[in-house]
ROZA-983672 format. One record per residue (C-alpha): x, y, z. Coordinates in pm, whole numbers, plus 32768, in hexadecimal, padded with zeros to 4 digits. Layout:
<rs>
+------+------+------+
:   px :   py :   pz :
+------+------+------+
:    X :    Y :    Z :
...
+------+------+------+
</rs>
This chain:
<rs>
+------+------+------+
:   px :   py :   pz :
+------+------+------+
: 82EC : 80AD : 76AC :
: 829C : 80B5 : 7536 :
: 81BB : 81BD : 7499 :
: 80B2 : 80B4 : 7455 :
: 80B1 : 8047 : 75C2 :
: 808F : 81B1 : 7634 :
: 7F6A : 81E4 : 7548 :
: 7EC0 : 80AD : 75D3 :
: 7EFA : 812A : 7735 :
: 7E66 : 827E : 76DB :
: 7D36 : 81DC : 7639 :
: 7CFD : 8105 : 776E :
: 7D21 : 822B : 785D :
: 7C37 : 8301 : 7789 :
: 7B24 : 81FC : 77AF :
: 7B2C : 8210 : 792C :
: 7A26 : 82E1 : 79E1 :
: 7AA2 : 8439 : 7A54 :
: 7A93 : 83C6 : 7BBF :
: 7B77 : 829F : 7B72 :
: 7C68 : 8380 : 7AB3 :
: 7C78 : 8471 : 7BD8 :
: 7CB4 : 8352 : 7CCC :
: 7DCE : 82C7 : 7BF4 :
: 7E71 : 841D : 7BDD :
: 7E6A : 8445 : 7D56 :
: 7EFC : 82EA : 7D92 :
: 8018 : 8315 : 7C97 :
: 8066 : 8470 : 7D1F :
: 8085 : 83D4 : 7E78 :
: 8162 : 82C0 : 7DE9 :
: 8248 : 83CB : 7D57 :
: 8256 : 847D : 7EA7 :
: 82BC : 8336 : 7F4E :
: 83BC : 82F3 : 7E3F :
: 8311 : 81AF : 7DD0 :
: 82E2 : 813C : 7C66 :
: 8353 : 828F : 7BE7 :
: 8374 : 8225 : 7A7B :
: 8219 : 818A : 7A68 :
: 8177 : 829E : 7B37 :
: 8213 : 83B2 : 7A62 :
: 81A2 : 830D : 791D :
: 803C : 82CF : 798E :
: 801B : 8428 : 7A2B :
: 8091 : 84CC : 78E9 :
: 7F88 : 8415 : 781E :
: 7E76 : 8457 : 791F :
: 7EC0 : 85CC : 7927 :
: 7EB2 : 85DE : 77AD :
: 7D5F : 8533 : 77B1 :
: 7CD9 : 8616 : 78C3 :
: 7D56 : 8753 : 7817 :
: 7CC0 : 86E4 : 76CC :
: 7B72 : 8694 : 7771 :
: 7B69 : 87E7 : 781B :
: 7BBF : 889C : 76D7 :
: 7AD2 : 87DB : 75F7 :
: 799C : 87B3 : 76CB :
: 7979 : 88C8 : 77D2 :
: 784C : 8815 : 786C :
: 7755 : 88CF : 7949 :
: 778C : 88B1 : 7AC2 :
: 76F8 : 8778 : 7B5A :
: 7688 : 871A : 7CB5 :
: 77B6 : 8638 : 7CE4 :
: 7897 : 8766 : 7C9D :
: 7801 : 8805 : 7DD1 :
: 782F : 86CB : 7EA4 :
: 799E : 86BC : 7E3D :
: 79C9 : 8826 : 7EAA :
: 792A : 87D4 : 7FF8 :
: 79F6 : 869C : 8040 :
: 7B48 : 86FC : 7FA8 :
: 7BD4 : 8753 : 8100 :
: 7B8C : 85EB : 816E :
: 7C5D : 854D : 805B :
: 7D97 : 850C : 812C :
: 7CCA : 8448 : 822B :
: 7BF6 : 836E : 8147 :
: 7C12 : 81F3 : 814B :
: 7B94 : 8123 : 8029 :
: 7A6D : 8037 : 804B :
: 7AB1 : 7EFB : 8111 :
: 7BF1 : 7F75 : 81B7 :
: 7BEE : 7F88 : 8335 :
: 7BF4 : 80E9 : 83C2 :
: 7CA5 : 817B : 84F0 :
: 7C88 : 82C6 : 85A3 :
: 7CDE : 83DF : 84B4 :
: 7C3F : 832E : 838A :
: 7AEB : 8338 : 82DD :
: 7A47 : 823C : 81F4 :
: 7A26 : 82BF : 8092 :
: 78E0 : 81FF : 8076 :
: 7849 : 82E2 : 8182 :
: 7859 : 8419 : 80A7 :
: 773F : 83D4 : 7FA9 :
: 762E : 8390 : 80AF :
: 7698 : 84C1 : 8179 :
: 768C : 8599 : 8041 :
: 7533 : 8514 : 7FF0 :
: 74C0 : 855C : 8154 :
: 753E : 86C4 : 813D :
: 747D : 86FC : 7FFC :
: 7345 : 8651 : 8083 :
: 7331 : 86A2 : 81F8 :
: 746C : 8748 : 827C :
: 747D : 888E : 81B9 :
: 73B4 : 8868 : 8075 :
: 737C : 89DE : 803E :
: 74ED : 8A2D : 8069 :
: 7559 : 890E : 7F88 :
: 7470 : 8989 : 7E74 :
: 74EE : 8AEB : 7EA7 :
: 7659 : 8A82 : 7E8A :
: 7611 : 89AA : 7D5B :
: 756F : 8AD2 : 7CAC :
: 769A : 8BAE : 7D08 :
: 778B : 8AAC : 7C77 :
: 76C2 : 8A9D : 7B34 :
: 76D5 : 8C19 : 7B0D :
: 784E : 8C26 : 7B31 :
: 7916 : 8C6B : 79F3 :
: 79E7 : 8B4E : 796A :
: 7B29 : 8C19 : 798A :
: 7BCC : 8CE2 : 7A9F :
: 7AE3 : 8C55 : 7BA9 :
: 7BD1 : 8B8E : 7C88 :
: 7BBC : 8C8F : 7D9D :
: 7A41 : 8C97 : 7D8C :
: 7A2E : 8B1C : 7D8D :
: 7B10 : 8B0A : 7EC0 :
: 7A3A : 8C0B : 7F77 :
: 7902 : 8B48 : 7F19 :
: 799F : 8A05 : 7F9C :
: 79F5 : 8AA7 : 80EB :
: 7891 : 8B26 : 8118 :
: 77FF : 89D6 : 80B6 :
: 78E5 : 8921 : 81AA :
: 787C : 8A09 : 82C5 :
: 770A : 89CC : 8279 :
: 773F : 8852 : 826F :
: 7800 : 8854 : 83B9 :
: 76E9 : 891A : 8463 :
: 75DE : 882B : 83DE :
: 76A3 : 86FB : 8458 :
: 76DE : 8790 : 85B1 :
: 7570 : 87EA : 85D0 :
: 7513 : 8681 : 858A :
: 7620 : 85DC : 8660 :
: 762C : 86D5 : 877F :
: 7561 : 86CD : 88C2 :
: 73F4 : 8733 : 88B2 :
: 7291 : 86BF : 88D8 :
: 71C4 : 85EB : 87F0 :
: 71FB : 8495 : 875E :
: 7347 : 84BB : 86AC :
: 7376 : 8348 : 8673 :
: 726D : 834C : 8565 :
: 7309 : 847D : 84C0 :
: 7461 : 83DA : 84CD :
: 73D7 : 829C : 8431 :
: 736F : 836D : 8304 :
: 74DB : 83C5 : 82C4 :
: 754F : 8260 : 828C :
: 75BA : 8117 : 832D :
: 7681 : 810A : 8475 :
: 77D9 : 8123 : 83D3 :
: 776B : 8268 : 8328 :
: 76E7 : 82F1 : 8473 :
: 7836 : 8292 : 850E :
: 78E8 : 8373 : 8412 :
: 77E9 : 848E : 841E :
: 7870 : 8552 : 8547 :
: 79DA : 8529 : 84D1 :
: 797C : 85B6 : 837E :
: 78D5 : 86DF : 8421 :
: 7A01 : 8716 : 8506 :
: 7AF8 : 8716 : 83E3 :
: 7A1C : 8803 : 8315 :
: 7A09 : 88EE : 843F :
: 7B86 : 890F : 8460 :
: 7BD7 : 890B : 82EE :
: 7C9D : 8A51 : 8302 :
: 7D6F : 89D3 : 8426 :
: 7DBF : 8896 : 8360 :
: 7E25 : 8973 : 823C :
: 7F0F : 8A33 : 8322 :
: 7FA4 : 88ED : 83A1 :
: 7FE0 : 8877 : 823C :
: 809B : 89B9 : 81EF :
: 8177 : 899F : 8325 :
: 81DE : 8833 : 82FA :
: 8303 : 87CC : 821C :
: 8298 : 871F : 80DE :
: 8364 : 85EB : 8137 :
: 83DF : 8569 : 8285 :
: 84EF : 8475 : 821F :
: 8584 : 8486 : 837B :
: 84CE : 84BE : 84C2 :
: 85CD : 8518 : 85C7 :
: 85C9 : 862E : 86CA :
: 85D6 : 8751 : 85D0 :
: 84B0 : 86C9 : 850A :
: 83EC : 8674 : 8647 :
: 841A : 87D8 : 86C6 :
: 83AA : 8868 : 8578 :
: 8276 : 8787 : 8560 :
: 8214 : 87C7 : 86CB :
: 8218 : 893D : 8687 :
: 8147 : 890D : 854B :
: 8047 : 8841 : 860F :
: 8025 : 8952 : 8716 :
: 7ED1 : 89C6 : 8695 :
: 7DCA : 89BA : 87AA :
: 7CAC : 8932 : 86D6 :
: 7D8C : 8811 : 8662 :
: 7DE8 : 87AD : 87C6 :
: 7C91 : 8725 : 8823 :
: 7C63 : 85AB : 884E :
: 7B87 : 85AA : 8715 :
: 7C75 : 8667 : 8632 :
: 7DD2 : 8604 : 86AB :
: 7DC6 : 84B0 : 85F6 :
: 7D72 : 8564 : 84B0 :
: 7E8E : 865C : 84E3 :
: 7F7C : 853A : 852B :
: 7EFD : 848A : 83F1 :
: 7F6D : 85B8 : 8326 :
: 80C9 : 8593 : 83C0 :
: 80D3 : 841B : 8384 :
: 8092 : 844D : 8210 :
: 81CF : 851E : 81F4 :
: 82A9 : 8417 : 829F :
: 8388 : 831C : 81F0 :
: 836B : 8237 : 8321 :
: 820A : 826F : 83AB :
: 8247 : 81A0 : 84E7 :
: 832E : 82B6 : 8561 :
: 81FC : 8385 : 85BD :
: 821C : 82DD : 8712 :
: 834D : 83BB : 8750 :
: 8263 : 84E4 : 8770 :
: 81A6 : 8434 : 8888 :
: 82EC : 83D1 : 8936 :
: 836A : 8538 : 891E :
: 8228 : 85C7 : 89AD :
: 8227 : 84C7 : 8AC9 :
: 839D : 84FB : 8B06 :
: 83AC : 8383 : 8B3D :
: 83A5 : 823B : 8A7B :
: 82CD : 8194 : 8B85 :
: 8188 : 812F : 8ADF :
: 80B2 : 8195 : 8C0B :
: 813A : 82F6 : 8C08 :
: 8121 : 8309 : 8A8C :
: 7FBA : 828C : 8A91 :
: 7F60 : 8393 : 8B95 :
: 7FA5 : 84AE : 8A9E :
: 7EBD : 8512 : 8981 :
: 7FD4 : 84B1 : 8892 :
: 7FBF : 8348 : 8904 :
: 7ECA : 831F : 87E4 :
: 7FFB : 8328 : 86FF :
: 8061 : 81CE : 877E :
: 7F05 : 8147 : 873A :
: 7F1A : 81D5 : 85D8 :
: 8073 : 8140 : 859C :
: 8001 : 7FE7 : 860F :
: 7ECC : 7FF5 : 8532 :
: 7F99 : 805D : 8404 :
: 8090 : 7F40 : 8440 :
: 7F6D : 7E4C : 8453 :
: 7EEC : 7ED3 : 8307 :
: 8042 : 7EA3 : 8262 :
: 8049 : 7D3F : 82ED :
: 7EEF : 7CFD : 8259 :
: 7F61 : 7D85 : 8107 :
: 8097 : 7CAA : 8115 :
: 7FC5 : 7B78 : 8163 :
: 7ED9 : 7BC5 : 8042 :
: 7FF9 : 7C00 : 7F4C :
: 8097 : 7AB3 : 7FAD :
: 7F4B : 7A01 : 7F89 :
: 7F1B : 7A90 : 7E2C :
: 8083 : 7A50 : 7DC4 :
: 80D0 : 7BC3 : 7D9E :
: 8236 : 7BE9 : 7E14 :
: 8287 : 7D3D : 7D78 :
: 824D : 7E01 : 7EBB :
: 82A7 : 7CF0 : 7FB5 :
: 8404 : 7D79 : 7FF6 :
: 837F : 7ED7 : 8040 :
: 8270 : 7E4E : 8128 :
: 8366 : 7D6A : 81DB :
: 8452 : 7E8D : 8218 :
: 8335 : 7F6A : 8297 :
: 82C1 : 7E57 : 8383 :
: 841F : 7E00 : 83F9 :
: 8479 : 7F6B : 8440 :
: 8329 : 7FB4 : 84E1 :
: 8328 : 7E83 : 85C5 :
: 8490 : 7EBD : 862B :
: 844F : 802F : 8663 :
: 8325 : 7FF7 : 8746 :
: 83DA : 7EE6 : 8809 :
: 851A : 7FAF : 883E :
: 849A : 8113 : 8862 :
: 836D : 80C5 : 893F :
: 8374 : 800A : 8A87 :
: 824A : 7F2A : 8A3B :
: 81C4 : 7E29 : 8B30 :
: 816A : 7CD7 : 8AA1 :
: 8018 : 7CD4 : 8B4F :
: 7FAF : 7E37 : 8AF2 :
: 7EBF : 7E87 : 89D6 :
: 7FD6 : 7F17 : 88FF :
: 80C2 : 7DF9 : 8955 :
: 7FBE : 7CF3 : 88FC :
: 7F6F : 7DA3 : 87B5 :
: 80DD : 7DAD : 874D :
: 8104 : 7C3D : 87A9 :
: 7FD2 : 7BEC : 86D7 :
: 8061 : 7CAA : 85AC :
: 81AB : 7BEE : 85C5 :
: 80F5 : 7AA0 : 85DC :
: 801B : 7AF7 : 84B2 :
: 814B : 7B52 : 83E1 :
: 820A : 7A1E : 8451 :
: 80EC : 7930 : 83FB :
: 80B6 : 79CB : 82A3 :
: 8228 : 79C1 : 824B :
: 8276 : 786C : 82DE :
: 8166 : 77B3 : 821E :
: 81DD : 784B : 80D6 :
: 834F : 7812 : 8121 :
: 8309 : 76A4 : 8174 :
: 826A : 7671 : 801D :
: 8394 : 76E7 : 7F4F :
: 847A : 75B3 : 7F60 :
: 835F : 74D3 : 7EE7 :
: 8324 : 75AE : 7DB6 :
: 8496 : 75AF : 7D63 :
: 84AF : 7434 : 7D81 :
: 837E : 7403 : 7CA3 :
: 842D : 74BF : 7B8A :
: 8590 : 743C : 7BB3 :
: 8548 : 72D4 : 7C17 :
: 861A : 71EE : 7B3C :
: 851C : 70F6 : 7ABE :
: 857F : 6FBA : 7A06 :
: 8567 : 6FE3 : 788C :
: 845C : 6ED7 : 7876 :
: 8383 : 6FA7 : 795F :
: 8397 : 70DF : 7886 :
: 8273 : 70DE : 778B :
: 82B2 : 7149 : 7622 :
: 8293 : 72BF : 75F1 :
: 82B3 : 7308 : 7766 :
: 82F4 : 7476 : 77B1 :
: 833B : 754A : 78E2 :
: 824B : 766B : 7913 :
: 8317 : 77AC : 78F5 :
: 8213 : 7867 : 79C3 :
: 823F : 7771 : 7AE1 :
: 83B7 : 779E : 7ACB :
: 839B : 7919 : 7AE8 :
: 82A6 : 78F9 : 7C08 :
: 839E : 7815 : 7CBA :
: 84B8 : 790C : 7C75 :
: 83E4 : 7A19 : 7D1D :
: 83AB : 7933 : 7E46 :
: 851F : 78E8 : 7E6C :
: 8564 : 7A5D : 7E60 :
: 8453 : 7A87 : 7F64 :
: 8506 : 7994 : 804E :
: 864C : 7A4D : 8010 :
: 85A3 : 7B97 : 8067 :
: 850E : 7B04 : 81A5 :
: 866E : 7AB5 : 8221 :
: 86B0 : 7C2B : 8249 :
: 858B : 7C55 : 8338 :
: 856B : 7AF8 : 83CE :
: 85CD : 7B35 : 8538 :
: 84E0 : 7C59 : 857B :
: 83BC : 7BAB : 84D0 :
: 83E6 : 7A62 : 858E :
: 843E : 7990 : 845B :
: 85B4 : 7970 : 8490 :
: 85CB : 77F6 : 84B1 :
: 84E6 : 7795 : 8390 :
: 857E : 7898 : 82A5 :
: 86EA : 783A : 82E1 :
: 869E : 76C5 : 82CE :
: 85D3 : 76E5 : 818D :
: 86D0 : 77C5 : 80E2 :
: 87EF : 76D9 : 813A :
: 8728 : 75AB : 80BE :
: 86D8 : 7660 : 7F78 :
: 8844 : 76B5 : 7F3C :
: 88B8 : 7550 : 7F75 :
: 87A3 : 74B1 : 7EA8 :
: 87B8 : 75A2 : 7D80 :
: 8935 : 758E : 7D6F :
: 8931 : 7412 : 7D74 :
: 880D : 73F6 : 7C81 :
: 88A0 : 74EC : 7B89 :
: 89E5 : 7429 : 7B74 :
: 8928 : 72E0 : 7B47 :
: 8842 : 7371 : 7A3D :
: 8969 : 73FE : 797A :
: 8A0D : 72A8 : 7980 :
: 88C7 : 7206 : 790C :
: 88D1 : 72D7 : 77CE :
: 8A06 : 7217 : 775A :
: 894D : 70CE : 773E :
: 87E4 : 7144 : 7717 :
: 8717 : 7090 : 7610 :
: 86A1 : 7177 : 74FC :
: 8536 : 7132 : 7563 :
: 8567 : 71D7 : 76B7 :
: 867D : 72CC : 7660 :
: 8591 : 73F7 : 764B :
: 8500 : 73A9 : 77A0 :
: 865B : 737E : 783A :
: 86CC : 74CA : 77A2 :
: 859E : 757A : 7831 :
: 85ED : 74E8 : 7988 :
: 8752 : 7568 : 796B :
: 86D8 : 76C3 : 7905 :
: 85EF : 76C9 : 7A32 :
: 870A : 765B : 7B17 :
: 87EA : 7770 : 7A91 :
: 86D7 : 7872 : 7AD6 :
: 86C5 : 77F1 : 7C3C :
: 8841 : 7802 : 7C5A :
: 8836 : 796C : 7BEC :
: 8765 : 79C5 : 7D1D :
: 8818 : 78E3 : 7E14 :
: 8983 : 790D : 7DAA :
: 8995 : 7A3C : 7CC5 :
: 89D0 : 7A81 : 7B54 :
: 8B38 : 79FE : 7B49 :
: 8ADB : 78A2 : 7BC0 :
: 89AA : 7899 : 7ADD :
: 8A84 : 78F7 : 79B0 :
: 8B7D : 77E7 : 7A0E :
: 8A6B : 76DE : 7A18 :
: 89D9 : 7761 : 78D3 :
: 8B28 : 7731 : 7823 :
: 8B47 : 75D7 : 78BC :
: 89EE : 757E : 7833 :
: 8A4D : 75FB : 76D7 :
: 8B90 : 7531 : 76DF :
: 8AD3 : 73FA : 7751 :
: 89D5 : 7417 : 7638 :
: 8AE0 : 7469 : 7532 :
: 8BC4 : 7350 : 75A7 :
: 8AA6 : 7256 : 758B :
: 8A56 : 72C2 : 7427 :
: 8BC6 : 72AE : 73BF :
: 8BF1 : 7151 : 7451 :
: 8AB5 : 70DB : 73A0 :
: 8B31 : 715A : 724E :
: 8C89 : 70BD : 7286 :
: 8BF8 : 6F66 : 72CC :
+------+------+------+
</rs>
């Protein structure tokens, strides 16, 4: 990237609110951990960190209330789901945090919140990380107690008090937030014990993770999904979390697996596969094919893993959910695959010269979009059988190969006798056909057809001059 482009990127990032900058940093750090988009992530992170360091050095603003809320909720960060995304066990809506913070300052523990805010304001700007961490732990304990007092058993009309916290989805997250805050130190211990990455998840890794999870407060029905969520975030193939449940049950039978507390791992894996399927469907709908291959692989491996490593019944809840995910994927892919041949024919169709208007052009953007779609069909071939799209994918890919090969040869021949009024249009058709050949047949064949097109155009010009 040029220096000018980097400067523009830095200017854009500097204009973002601090919350947006922090969110971007977290997302790109996670992308680096997963090994995705490393070049882009490294570049953007470098610029963001420069901006943040400069802001901290230049401004040194006084502590704000939202500083305190970030300290309180920082332990929840691994479990937060952005607005609009469906949640599963072991996850919390990010949108629930602001109303709960407001409730704590208004009704839950107003005196303590004011006390902690004053303590944060008195802290020196330097050498205070230990004090800030101690303050955060105390604040988290106070918040957990206030939440448990509100949500626990007791007399009085608690429904009215709960309604003051926020809408039903916030109330739904309230107890989970309190539970996570209450075991914050146990979660910290788990984080220290787990490997940073779990690229494989065989017996040695399962034994190691099981030992790390052996913390009594994390084995409760409320907290086990959160502990498992921490493990999932370290895994290259998140669906493999089901192997923990199979190991604990000492069986692959779904009834025996479901009877253990770790059966929740299967529910989590199915939910996460459904989310990847929804993301894939949305990317296809928007024409964003950059991450399609990664999502297809994750879905293929996850569906195959659940079908082969678990003995699922077709009429069980888990079996029906997996069948629904496969059907959802199949429908989304099939409708898009079916549309590709029509787009190719629209570009390469050999129209009579009298039907080509003067100045006709082929949209280069449409060509590149069609190239992406052909590549999409090619990618689907690798995962077709497990995702129930085998027949349509193989048929479409074969039809594309035959049609593009035949059309490219015909278009190259048409260059020899093309009238000068339509020559530009014919050349653009040939260039589009060669781009399609590159995806379908490889670089060597595309280069061969490119040379044939050059010879056809040159031979026509020579013959014209000779006559």
